[in-house]
gemmi code that builds the backbone of each chain (N, CA, C; Angstrom):
import gemmi

chains = {
    "A": [
        ("GLU", (-2.524, 17.623, 7.540), (-1.814, 16.496, 6.943), (-2.239, 15.209, 7.645)),
        ("LEU", (-2.622, 14.255, 6.857), (-3.071, 12.979, 7.406), (-1.895, 12.157, 7.905)),
        ("LYS", (-2.014, 11.672, 9.115), (-1.029, 10.742, 9.669), (-1.776, 9.517, 10.164)),
        ("VAL", (-1.163, 8.366, 9.989), (-1.782, 7.105, 10.362), (-0.836, 6.349, 11.281)),
        ("GLU", (-1.336, 5.955, 12.431), (-0.519, 5.218, 13.385), (-1.169, 3.895, 13.731)),
        ("GLN", (-0.377, 2.854, 13.645), (-0.862, 1.537, 14.013), (-0.194, 1.099, 15.303)),
        ("ASN", (-0.924, 0.329, 16.063), (-0.305, -0.348, 17.189), (-1.065, -1.606, 17.525)),
        ("PRO", (-0.342, -2.616, 17.961), (1.116, -2.635, 18.114), (1.812, -2.810, 16.769)),
        ("LEU", (3.113, -2.631, 16.744), (3.874, -2.866, 15.519), (4.278, -4.327, 15.394)),
        ("PHE", (4.373, -4.997, 16.517), (4.693, -6.423, 16.534), (3.707, -7.114, 17.465)),
        ("LEU", (3.252, -8.262, 17.043), (2.264, -8.977, 17.836), (2.516, -10.463, 17.705)),
        ("SER", (2.790, -11.090, 18.827), (2.970, -12.530, 18.856), (1.785, -13.146, 19.584)),
        ("MET", (1.079, -14.008, 18.910), (-0.140, -14.579, 19.467), (-0.047, -16.091, 19.488)),
        ("GLN", (-0.829, -16.660, 20.364), (-0.990, -18.104, 20.338), (-2.218, -18.462, 19.521)),
        ("GLU", (-2.159, -19.586, 18.887), (-3.325, -20.051, 18.151), (-4.526, -20.143, 19.078)),
        ("GLY", (-5.667, -19.766, 18.538), (-6.900, -19.856, 19.304), (-7.245, -18.607, 20.086)),
        ("LYS", (-6.292, -17.675, 20.211), (-6.549, -16.459, 20.986), (-7.122, -15.358, 20.093)),
        ("ASN", (-7.700, -14.362, 20.767), (-8.253, -13.194, 20.077), (-7.363, -11.990, 20.326)),
        ("TYR", (-7.326, -11.109, 19.340), (-6.572, -9.872, 19.560), (-7.052, -8.805, 18.591)),
        ("THR", (-6.683, -7.550, 18.881), (-7.112, -6.420, 18.060), (-5.916, -5.555, 17.690)),
        ("ILE", (-5.869, -5.151, 16.434), (-4.889, -4.180, 15.955), (-5.610, -2.848, 15.801)),
        ("TYR", (-4.957, -1.793, 16.268), (-5.577, -0.476, 16.259), (-4.919, 0.432, 15.210)),
        ("CYS", (-5.752, 1.249, 14.597), (-5.275, 2.184, 13.586), (-5.905, 3.544, 13.860)),
        ("ASN", (-5.077, 4.477, 14.305), (-5.544, 5.840, 14.572), (-5.091, 6.762, 13.445)),
        ("TYR", (-5.943, 7.684, 13.072), (-5.539, 8.644, 12.047), (-5.844, 10.058, 12.525)),
        ("SER", (-5.071, 11.004, 11.989), (-5.005, 12.328, 12.616), (-6.044, 13.321, 12.139)),
        ("THR", (-6.468, 13.243, 10.903), (-7.448, 14.199, 10.389), (-8.530, 13.438, 9.647)),
        ("THR", (-9.497, 14.150, 9.189), (-10.611, 13.508, 8.509), (-10.134, 12.737, 7.284)),
        ("SER", (-10.556, 11.511, 7.223), (-10.280, 10.668, 6.057), (-11.581, 10.012, 5.663)),
        ("ASP", (-11.875, 10.009, 4.378), (-13.183, 9.509, 3.973), (-13.178, 8.023, 3.652)),
        ("ARG", (-12.022, 7.377, 3.830), (-11.991, 5.942, 3.570), (-10.778, 5.345, 4.281)),
        ("LEU", (-10.945, 4.130, 4.724), (-9.899, 3.463, 5.492), (-9.752, 2.061, 4.925)),
        ("TYR", (-8.514, 1.649, 4.726), (-8.225, 0.371, 4.090), (-7.383, -0.509, 5.011)),
        ("TRP", (-7.567, -1.801, 4.875), (-6.700, -2.775, 5.524), (-6.122, -3.690, 4.451)),
        ("TYR", (-4.791, -3.901, 4.552), (-4.093, -4.771, 3.625), (-3.296, -5.806, 4.405)),
        ("ARG", (-3.054, -6.909, 3.736), (-2.200, -7.959, 4.290), (-1.012, -8.139, 3.358)),
        ("GLN", (0.171, -8.364, 3.952), (1.359, -8.632, 3.155), (2.115, -9.810, 3.762)),
        ("ASP", (2.342, -10.836, 2.965), (3.196, -11.946, 3.365), (4.635, -11.597, 2.992)),
        ("PRO", (5.610, -12.171, 3.689), (7.026, -11.822, 3.450), (7.420, -11.962, 1.984)),
        ("GLY", (8.009, -10.913, 1.443), (8.476, -10.942, 0.064), (7.385, -10.885, -0.982)),
        ("LYS", (6.163, -10.646, -0.550), (5.036, -10.660, -1.485), (4.412, -9.282, -1.620)),
        ("SER", (3.407, -9.232, -2.478), (2.668, -7.996, -2.686), (1.640, -7.790, -1.570)),
        ("LEU", (0.894, -6.719, -1.683), (-0.144, -6.424, -0.699), (-1.490, -6.900, -1.225)),
        ("GLU", (-2.238, -7.497, -0.328), (-3.561, -8.010, -0.657), (-4.605, -7.176, 0.053)),
        ("SER", (-5.575, -6.685, -0.681), (-6.631, -5.879, -0.077), (-7.546, -6.763, 0.763)),
        ("LEU", (-7.774, -6.345, 2.013), (-8.668, -7.085, 2.907), (-10.032, -6.384, 3.019)),
        ("PHE", (-9.995, -5.129, 3.422), (-11.235, -4.412, 3.670), (-11.111, -2.961, 3.216)),
        ("VAL", (-12.232, -2.410, 2.775), (-12.356, -0.978, 2.535), (-13.541, -0.497, 3.349)),
        ("LEU", (-13.307, 0.485, 4.204), (-14.345, 1.011, 5.088), (-14.629, 2.441, 4.678)),
        ("LEU", (-15.866, 2.720, 4.339), (-16.185, 4.009, 3.741), (-17.054, 4.914, 4.607)),
        ("SER", (-17.602, 4.412, 5.693), (-18.505, 5.261, 6.465), (-18.405, 4.947, 7.937)),
        ("ASN", (-18.829, 5.904, 8.746), (-18.788, 5.723, 10.192), (-19.641, 4.521, 10.592)),
        ("GLY", (-19.091, 3.703, 11.453), (-19.824, 2.540, 11.919), (-19.717, 1.338, 11.002)),
        ("ALA", (-18.994, 1.487, 9.900), (-18.859, 0.362, 8.965), (-18.151, -0.800, 9.653)),
        ("VAL", (-18.670, -1.978, 9.420), (-18.066, -3.206, 9.940), (-18.055, -4.224, 8.809)),
        ("LYS", (-16.886, -4.836, 8.604), (-16.783, -5.870, 7.583), (-16.052, -7.068, 8.164)),
        ("GLN", (-16.485, -8.246, 7.736), (-15.897, -9.476, 8.273), (-15.579, -10.429, 7.137)),
        ("GLU", (-14.436, -11.084, 7.289), (-14.034, -12.113, 6.344), (-13.303, -13.177, 7.138)),
        ("GLY", (-13.941, -14.296, 7.301), (-13.319, -15.377, 8.064), (-13.074, -14.959, 9.507)),
        ("ARG", (-11.844, -15.051, 9.946), (-11.478, -14.736, 11.329), (-11.123, -13.264, 11.534)),
        ("LEU", (-11.234, -12.468, 10.503), (-10.890, -11.056, 10.585), (-12.147, -10.197, 10.483)),
        ("MET", (-12.193, -9.195, 11.360), (-13.292, -8.234, 11.320), (-12.727, -6.837, 11.472)),
        ("ALA", (-13.112, -5.945, 10.571), (-12.636, -4.564, 10.616), (-13.802, -3.635, 10.875)),
        ("SER", (-13.516, -2.560, 11.618), (-14.548, -1.574, 11.914), (-13.963, -0.173, 11.817)),
        ("LEU", (-14.862, 0.802, 11.674), (-14.426, 2.185, 11.517), (-15.281, 3.095, 12.383)),
        ("ASP", (-14.619, 3.919, 13.190), (-15.278, 4.958, 13.989), (-14.673, 6.278, 13.562)),
        ("THR", (-15.364, 7.012, 12.700), (-14.796, 8.250, 12.166), (-14.745, 9.359, 13.209)),
        ("LYS", (-15.635, 9.294, 14.192), (-15.617, 10.335, 15.233), (-14.383, 10.207, 16.111)),
        ("ALA", (-14.014, 8.971, 16.414), (-12.809, 8.719, 17.199), (-11.574, 8.636, 16.328)),
        ("ARG", (-11.758, 8.675, 15.006), (-10.657, 8.523, 14.044), (-9.891, 7.247, 14.338)),
        ("LEU", (-10.637, 6.163, 14.425), (-10.065, 4.884, 14.825), (-10.670, 3.767, 13.997)),
        ("SER", (-9.795, 2.910, 13.498), (-10.242, 1.666, 12.890), (-9.584, 0.518, 13.630)),
        ("THR", (-10.288, -0.586, 13.725), (-9.726, -1.760, 14.388), (-9.821, -2.966, 13.468)),
        ("LEU", (-8.855, -3.852, 13.614), (-8.858, -5.137, 12.924), (-8.820, -6.197, 14.010)),
        ("HIS", (-9.918, -6.889, 14.172), (-10.037, -7.878, 15.237), (-9.805, -9.273, 14.668)),
        ("ILE", (-8.984, -10.015, 15.377), (-8.639, -11.379, 14.970), (-9.280, -12.340, 15.958)),
        ("THR", (-10.063, -13.244, 15.452), (-10.758, -14.200, 16.312), (-10.166, -15.589, 16.136)),
        ("ALA", (-9.820, -16.204, 17.251), (-9.304, -17.584, 17.247), (-8.205, -17.742, 16.208)),
        ("ALA", (-7.114, -17.033, 16.436), (-6.034, -16.960, 15.450), (-5.515, -18.346, 15.052)),
        ("VAL", (-5.132, -18.436, 13.779), (-4.475, -19.638, 13.260), (-3.167, -19.216, 12.606)),
        ("HIS", (-2.258, -20.187, 12.434), (-0.929, -19.874, 11.921), (-0.981, -19.168, 10.572)),
        ("ASP", (-1.955, -19.529, 9.742), (-2.048, -18.945, 8.399), (-2.295, -17.446, 8.411)),
        ("LEU", (-2.684, -16.905, 9.541), (-2.887, -15.457, 9.633), (-1.586, -14.697, 9.873)),
        ("SER", (-0.506, -15.401, 10.086), (0.788, -14.743, 10.270), (1.146, -13.954, 9.015)),
        ("ALA", (1.371, -12.655, 9.195), (1.637, -11.748, 8.070), (1.826, -10.357, 8.663)),
        ("THR", (2.081, -9.391, 7.795), (2.085, -7.998, 8.227), (0.806, -7.340, 7.731)),
        ("TYR", (0.135, -6.633, 8.620), (-1.132, -5.990, 8.304), (-0.947, -4.472, 8.317)),
        ("PHE", (-1.409, -3.842, 7.260), (-1.313, -2.398, 7.127), (-2.698, -1.785, 7.094)),
        ("CYS", (-2.836, -0.655, 7.778), (-4.003, 0.168, 7.541), (-3.548, 1.401, 6.759)),
        ("ALA", (-4.471, 2.002, 6.040), (-4.158, 3.177, 5.238), (-5.392, 4.053, 5.146)),
        ("GLY", (-5.159, 5.352, 5.227), (-6.248, 6.315, 5.093), (-6.142, 7.042, 3.774)),
        ("GLY", (-7.286, 7.349, 3.205), (-7.300, 8.039, 1.926), (-7.307, 9.545, 2.104)),
        ("TYR", (-6.704, 10.254, 1.156), (-6.691, 11.708, 1.176), (-6.652, 12.218, -0.256)),
        ("GLY", (-6.973, 13.487, -0.419), (-6.827, 14.101, -1.725), (-7.887, 13.646, -2.707)),
        ("GLY", (-7.766, 14.123, -3.911), (-8.793, 13.879, -4.910), (-8.721, 12.519, -5.551)),
        ("SER", (-7.561, 11.893, -5.526), (-7.431, 10.594, -6.177), (-7.666, 9.495, -5.161)),
        ("GLN", (-8.449, 8.519, -5.562), (-8.807, 7.476, -4.614), (-7.610, 6.697, -4.103)),
        ("GLY", (-6.555, 6.643, -4.879), (-5.418, 5.824, -4.465), (-4.355, 6.578, -3.701)),
        ("ASN", (-4.588, 7.833, -3.374), (-3.635, 8.572, -2.553), (-3.840, 8.152, -1.113)),
        ("LEU", (-3.011, 7.230, -0.682), (-3.165, 6.673, 0.650), (-1.961, 6.985, 1.516)),
        ("ILE", (-2.223, 7.183, 2.786), (-1.176, 7.262, 3.797), (-1.240, 5.962, 4.590)),
        ("PHE", (-0.138, 5.238, 4.575), (-0.099, 3.942, 5.231), (0.461, 4.055, 6.643)),
        ("GLY", (-0.038, 3.220, 7.522), (0.617, 3.005, 8.785), (1.875, 2.176, 8.569)),
        ("LYS", (2.666, 2.006, 9.626), (3.929, 1.296, 9.493), (3.765, -0.215, 9.458)),
        ("GLY", (2.574, -0.676, 9.724), (2.322, -2.110, 9.658), (2.438, -2.789, 11.004)),
        ("THR", (1.672, -3.840, 11.171), (1.728, -4.690, 12.359), (2.150, -6.079, 11.920)),
        ("LYS", (3.300, -6.513, 12.394), (3.779, -7.844, 12.049), (3.206, -8.845, 13.038)),
        ("LEU", (2.343, -9.697, 12.535), (1.642, -10.665, 13.365), (2.274, -12.033, 13.209)),
        ("SER", (2.591, -12.653, 14.331), (3.119, -14.010, 14.336), (2.210, -14.859, 15.212)),
        ("VAL", (1.629, -15.882, 14.615), (0.737, -16.774, 15.357), (1.466, -18.087, 15.595)),
        ("LYS", (1.630, -18.415, 16.853), (2.397, -19.610, 17.214), (1.475, -20.700, 17.733)),
        ("PRO", (1.843, -21.946, 17.463), (1.014, -23.057, 17.946), (0.950, -23.097, 19.462)),
    ],
    "B": [
        ("ASP", (-2.363, -11.148, -9.838), (-2.420, -9.871, -9.137), (-3.122, -8.795, -9.946)),
        ("ALA", (-4.411, -8.996, -10.208), (-5.265, -8.014, -10.859), (-4.689, -7.527, -12.162)),
        ("GLY", (-3.950, -8.341, -12.909), (-3.466, -7.951, -14.210), (-2.436, -6.850, -14.184)),
        ("ILE", (-1.539, -6.882, -13.227), (-0.475, -5.882, -13.126), (0.866, -6.588, -13.215)),
        ("THR", (1.711, -6.121, -14.110), (3.042, -6.695, -14.277), (4.079, -5.606, -14.094)),
        ("GLN", (5.005, -5.857, -13.190), (6.099, -4.920, -12.990), (7.384, -5.523, -13.545)),
        ("SER", (8.202, -4.679, -14.166), (9.490, -5.151, -14.646), (10.547, -4.067, -14.483)),
        ("PRO", (11.785, -4.446, -14.168), (12.175, -5.799, -13.794), (11.690, -6.141, -12.383)),
        ("ARG", (11.859, -7.347, -11.953), (11.498, -7.723, -10.598), (12.619, -7.410, -9.613)),
        ("HIS", (13.840, -7.491, -10.110), (15.010, -7.158, -9.295), (15.977, -6.378, -10.155)),
        ("LYS", (16.632, -5.395, -9.538), (17.652, -4.653, -10.267), (18.680, -4.123, -9.300)),
        ("VAL", (19.938, -4.250, -9.692), (21.042, -3.657, -8.957), (21.695, -2.650, -9.885)),
        ("THR", (21.894, -1.453, -9.397), (22.470, -0.409, -10.232), (23.449, 0.417, -9.405)),
        ("GLU", (24.232, 1.214, -10.085), (25.220, 2.025, -9.387), (24.705, 3.457, -9.194)),
        ("THR", (25.201, 4.072, -8.157), (24.853, 5.466, -7.881), (25.148, 6.328, -9.110)),
        ("GLY", (24.187, 7.193, -9.427), (24.369, 8.115, -10.532), (23.831, 7.651, -11.871)),
        ("THR", (23.443, 6.392, -11.960), (22.926, 5.886, -13.236), (21.418, 6.084, -13.297)),
        ("PRO", (20.882, 6.249, -14.497), (19.425, 6.347, -14.631), (18.785, 4.958, -14.605)),
        ("VAL", (17.591, 4.909, -14.051), (16.872, 3.642, -13.941), (15.405, 3.887, -14.276)),
        ("THR", (14.829, 3.000, -15.054), (13.396, 3.081, -15.357), (12.718, 1.781, -14.973)),
        ("LEU", (11.646, 1.920, -14.203), (10.824, 0.780, -13.823), (9.508, 0.874, -14.582)),
        ("ARG", (9.008, -0.304, -14.970), (7.799, -0.307, -15.793), (6.662, -1.017, -15.069)),
        ("CYS", (5.485, -0.466, -15.244), (4.260, -1.082, -14.740), (3.284, -1.202, -15.898)),
        ("HIS", (2.794, -2.407, -16.099), (1.856, -2.666, -17.188), (0.596, -3.286, -16.625)),
        ("GLN", (-0.560, -2.739, -16.994), (-1.836, -3.273, -16.514), (-2.705, -3.707, -17.688)),
        ("THR", (-3.518, -4.699, -17.413), (-4.439, -5.193, -18.439), (-5.893, -4.936, -18.048)),
        ("GLU", (-6.113, -4.122, -16.996), (-7.461, -3.897, -16.464), (-8.128, -2.653, -17.026)),
        ("ASN", (-7.373, -1.858, -17.784), (-7.904, -0.613, -18.351), (-8.370, 0.368, -17.267)),
        ("HIS", (-7.710, 0.325, -16.099), (-8.056, 1.276, -15.045), (-7.446, 2.629, -15.327)),
        ("ARG", (-8.153, 3.659, -14.927), (-7.693, 5.019, -15.189), (-6.523, 5.410, -14.282)),
        ("TYR", (-6.607, 4.990, -13.018), (-5.629, 5.444, -12.032), (-4.494, 4.430, -11.862)),
        ("MET", (-3.283, 4.953, -11.851), (-2.105, 4.129, -11.583), (-1.199, 4.883, -10.626)),
        ("TYR", (-0.447, 4.116, -9.807), (0.336, 4.704, -8.721), (1.694, 4.008, -8.617)),
        ("TRP", (2.653, 4.763, -8.134), (3.924, 4.182, -7.719), (4.132, 4.483, -6.232)),
        ("TYR", (4.357, 3.403, -5.478), (4.678, 3.502, -4.054), (6.051, 2.889, -3.833)),
        ("ARG", (6.709, 3.346, -2.776), (7.914, 2.668, -2.327), (7.703, 2.161, -0.914)),
        ("GLN", (8.323, 1.018, -0.611), (8.198, 0.425, 0.716), (9.564, 0.286, 1.338)),
        ("ASP", (9.699, 0.851, 2.509), (10.950, 0.782, 3.248), (10.654, 0.327, 4.671)),
        ("PRO", (11.562, -0.435, 5.269), (11.343, -0.890, 6.640), (11.098, 0.282, 7.578)),
        ("GLY", (10.071, 0.176, 8.390), (9.771, 1.227, 9.355), (8.982, 2.400, 8.802)),
        ("HIS", (8.689, 2.360, 7.493), (7.959, 3.480, 6.893), (6.648, 3.065, 6.245)),
        ("GLY", (6.335, 1.817, 6.224), (5.147, 1.410, 5.489), (5.349, 1.691, 4.010)),
        ("LEU", (4.286, 2.095, 3.327), (4.370, 2.456, 1.922), (4.147, 3.949, 1.778)),
        ("ARG", (4.855, 4.560, 0.862), (4.721, 5.989, 0.617), (4.534, 6.247, -0.868)),
        ("LEU", (3.606, 7.138, -1.172), (3.252, 7.428, -2.554), (4.307, 8.320, -3.200)),
        ("ILE", (4.767, 7.904, -4.381), (5.783, 8.676, -5.104), (5.105, 9.602, -6.133)),
        ("HIS", (4.399, 8.993, -7.062), (3.655, 9.711, -8.096), (2.421, 8.901, -8.425)),
        ("TYR", (1.458, 9.575, -9.022), (0.300, 8.855, -9.512), (-0.153, 9.450, -10.838)),
        ("SER", (-0.997, 8.692, -11.522), (-1.527, 9.142, -12.807), (-3.032, 8.942, -12.827)),
        ("TYR", (-3.734, 9.936, -13.339), (-5.189, 9.846, -13.430), (-5.654, 9.798, -14.880)),
        ("GLY", (-4.731, 9.527, -15.775), (-5.062, 9.373, -17.186), (-3.808, 9.489, -18.023)),
        ("VAL", (-3.947, 9.218, -19.315), (-2.800, 9.341, -20.219), (-2.275, 10.772, -20.178)),
        ("LYS", (-0.994, 10.878, -19.943), (-0.270, 12.152, -19.851), (-0.672, 12.995, -18.637)),
        ("ASP", (-1.520, 12.485, -17.766), (-1.932, 13.213, -16.556), (-1.309, 12.568, -15.331)),
        ("THR", (-0.362, 13.294, -14.725), (0.315, 12.747, -13.555), (0.433, 13.825, -12.487)),
        ("ASP", (0.699, 13.385, -11.269), (0.868, 14.325, -10.170), (1.785, 13.712, -9.134)),
        ("LYS", (2.301, 14.592, -8.247), (3.263, 14.149, -7.249), (2.567, 13.584, -6.029)),
        ("GLY", (3.281, 12.646, -5.386), (2.861, 12.139, -4.100), (3.721, 12.740, -3.008)),
        ("GLU", (3.801, 12.044, -1.882), (4.503, 12.611, -0.728), (6.023, 12.509, -0.798)),
        ("VAL", (6.584, 11.614, -1.645), (8.041, 11.465, -1.716), (8.491, 11.479, -3.170)),
        ("SER", (8.190, 12.525, -3.896), (8.427, 12.576, -5.333), (9.827, 13.066, -5.739)),
        ("ASP", (10.562, 13.677, -4.818), (11.872, 14.220, -5.179), (12.792, 13.128, -5.697)),
        ("GLY", (13.416, 13.382, -6.866), (14.353, 12.423, -7.445), (13.707, 11.426, -8.387)),
        ("TYR", (12.400, 11.542, -8.549), (11.651, 10.624, -9.407), (10.838, 11.401, -10.445)),
        ("SER", (10.691, 10.802, -11.606), (9.762, 11.320, -12.609), (8.963, 10.153, -13.165)),
        ("VAL", (7.823, 10.466, -13.750), (6.959, 9.422, -14.295), (6.464, 9.838, -15.663)),
        ("SER", (5.996, 8.845, -16.402), (5.358, 9.117, -17.685), (4.299, 8.079, -17.954)),
        ("ARG", (3.267, 8.513, -18.646), (2.188, 7.606, -19.016), (1.706, 8.000, -20.403)),
        ("SER", (2.177, 7.275, -21.387), (1.826, 7.569, -22.776), (0.686, 6.684, -23.267)),
        ("LYS", (0.421, 5.612, -22.548), (-0.687, 4.713, -22.875), (-1.404, 4.345, -21.586)),
        ("THR", (-2.672, 4.037, -21.691), (-3.437, 3.677, -20.495), (-2.783, 2.553, -19.725)),
        ("GLU", (-2.232, 1.592, -20.427), (-1.743, 0.393, -19.768), (-0.345, 0.493, -19.167)),
        ("ASP", (0.414, 1.524, -19.496), (1.803, 1.594, -19.039), (2.083, 2.855, -18.224)),
        ("PHE", (2.773, 2.641, -17.104), (3.156, 3.747, -16.219), (4.615, 3.525, -15.864)),
        ("LEU", (5.470, 4.461, -16.259), (6.909, 4.317, -16.063), (7.388, 5.214, -14.930)),
        ("LEU", (8.274, 4.679, -14.115), (8.917, 5.437, -13.042), (10.400, 5.526, -13.363)),
        ("THR", (10.927, 6.755, -13.388), (12.337, 6.955, -13.723), (13.074, 7.627, -12.582)),
        ("LEU", (14.204, 7.040, -12.245), (15.147, 7.664, -11.333), (16.235, 8.241, -12.225)),
        ("GLU", (16.282, 9.549, -12.316), (17.183, 10.180, -13.285), (18.649, 9.916, -12.955)),
        ("SER", (18.962, 9.921, -11.665), (20.324, 9.676, -11.202), (20.209, 8.979, -9.852)),
        ("ALA", (20.259, 7.665, -9.880), (19.945, 6.878, -8.688), (20.888, 7.178, -7.525)),
        ("THR", (20.339, 7.204, -6.332), (21.117, 7.379, -5.110), (20.844, 6.205, -4.177)),
        ("SER", (21.721, 6.019, -3.220), (21.569, 4.886, -2.293), (20.281, 4.987, -1.484)),
        ("SER", (19.799, 6.204, -1.272), (18.554, 6.378, -0.500), (17.328, 5.915, -1.290)),
        ("GLN", (17.521, 5.636, -2.566), (16.418, 5.125, -3.378), (16.408, 3.600, -3.444)),
        ("THR", (17.309, 2.966, -2.721), (17.225, 1.518, -2.540), (15.935, 1.212, -1.801)),
        ("SER", (15.084, 0.397, -2.409), (13.761, 0.183, -1.850), (13.053, -0.894, -2.663)),
        ("VAL", (11.866, -1.234, -2.202), (10.965, -2.056, -3.005), (9.888, -1.129, -3.556)),
        ("TYR", (9.712, -1.174, -4.852), (8.771, -0.279, -5.523), (7.547, -1.073, -5.971)),
        ("PHE", (6.400, -0.573, -5.584), (5.139, -1.211, -5.953), (4.329, -0.293, -6.847)),
        ("CYS", (3.835, -0.873, -7.910), (2.857, -0.202, -8.752), (1.472, -0.644, -8.293)),
        ("ALA", (0.513, 0.237, -8.396), (-0.860, -0.105, -8.025), (-1.821, 0.542, -9.009)),
        ("ILE", (-2.996, -0.061, -9.112), (-4.061, 0.508, -9.925), (-5.322, 0.562, -9.085)),
        ("SER", (-6.236, 1.424, -9.462), (-7.501, 1.454, -8.722), (-8.661, 1.692, -9.672)),
        ("GLU", (-9.811, 1.211, -9.228), (-11.045, 1.414, -9.948), (-11.448, 2.874, -9.831)),
        ("THR", (-12.327, 3.298, -10.713), (-12.778, 4.678, -10.685), (-13.878, 4.899, -9.660)),
        ("GLY", (-14.655, 3.881, -9.365), (-15.731, 4.048, -8.405), (-15.493, 3.266, -7.135)),
        ("ALA", (-16.476, 3.366, -6.207), (-16.375, 2.616, -4.952), (-16.216, 1.131, -5.236)),
        ("PRO", (-15.503, 0.372, -4.416), (-14.896, 0.766, -3.154), (-13.489, 1.333, -3.272)),
        ("TRP", (-13.004, 1.595, -4.451), (-11.729, 2.249, -4.677), (-10.546, 1.517, -4.076)),
        ("ALA", (-10.602, 0.223, -4.041), (-9.475, -0.528, -3.477), (-8.299, -0.483, -4.430)),
        ("LEU", (-7.105, -0.363, -3.866), (-5.891, -0.447, -4.657), (-5.512, -1.899, -4.867)),
        ("HIS", (-5.075, -2.213, -6.068), (-4.539, -3.543, -6.359), (-3.080, -3.360, -6.736)),
        ("PHE", (-2.236, -4.115, -6.044), (-0.800, -3.919, -6.179), (-0.161, -4.963, -7.074)),
        ("GLY", (0.912, -4.544, -7.767), (1.759, -5.479, -8.482), (2.680, -6.213, -7.528)),
        ("ASN", (3.550, -7.046, -8.078), (4.427, -7.881, -7.251), (5.670, -7.175, -6.765)),
        ("GLY", (5.899, -5.971, -7.223), (7.001, -5.191, -6.705), (8.291, -5.364, -7.495)),
        ("THR", (9.131, -4.335, -7.407), (10.483, -4.365, -7.972), (11.448, -4.029, -6.848)),
        ("ARG", (12.380, -4.934, -6.608), (13.391, -4.682, -5.578), (14.578, -4.017, -6.242)),
        ("LEU", (14.835, -2.759, -5.875), (15.922, -1.988, -6.473), (17.008, -1.755, -5.433)),
        ("THR", (18.234, -2.081, -5.805), (19.385, -1.832, -4.954), (20.329, -0.894, -5.686)),
        ("VAL", (20.654, 0.207, -5.023), (21.581, 1.181, -5.595), (22.883, 1.109, -4.791)),
        ("THR", (23.966, 0.728, -5.450), (25.244, 0.539, -4.737), (26.157, 1.746, -4.901)),
    ],
}
model = gemmi.Model(1)
for chain_id, residues in chains.items():
    chain = gemmi.Chain(chain_id)
    for i, (resn, *xyz) in enumerate(residues, 1):
        res = gemmi.Residue()
        res.name, res.seqid = resn, gemmi.SeqId(i, " ")
        for name, pos in zip(("N", "CA", "C"), xyz):
            atom = gemmi.Atom()
            atom.name, atom.element = name, gemmi.Element(name[0])
            atom.pos, atom.b_iso = gemmi.Position(*pos), 0.0
            res.add_atom(atom)
        chain.add_residue(res)
    model.add_chain(chain)
structure = gemmi.Structure()
structure.add_model(model)
structure.setup_entities()
């Protein structure tokens, strides 16, 4: 059974600093996703990682996948207030592409 | 939001009453999903559909049923609502090929009193 754990669950950062969110998963998963959710809003797809060593970057966010370690990371570079949100990782399982197991989310607060 | 409309957006209902939530897509995607989001649990899959009249259970399907009579519509029914089903419900759709990203609707906030 696939289990996904994120840490930390809460993260308070200062603007301009760097930090990493970690996502560990328990069994083989052939795809790993990162989503962003603003309060009261829907989830926005950030990254889909499909293979070992995959690295994707968008602006100040960079995601990577190490399937051997069963670990994905979301690295934040020079944080800005607009990045404040909750970030979820999710691992895929089963025959349907949308069968995902989500982590509990990391609530990120970026302060001036 | 990728052509996904959920209705209603908010609903308050009493324990024991039936409730149906609707998800409508304009993307003609084959796969549709219902997730629920609760504090401390992230999102959990309730049911999904891989085509018209083709559905299957997710990890928290007890107390829920679904139907899909048309490609564009996926209905979630709580036959007899309970307080434990108070949650935010998200519908999602996905492409058939890579990268298989899920696109979510705006959610329905359901309160069962």
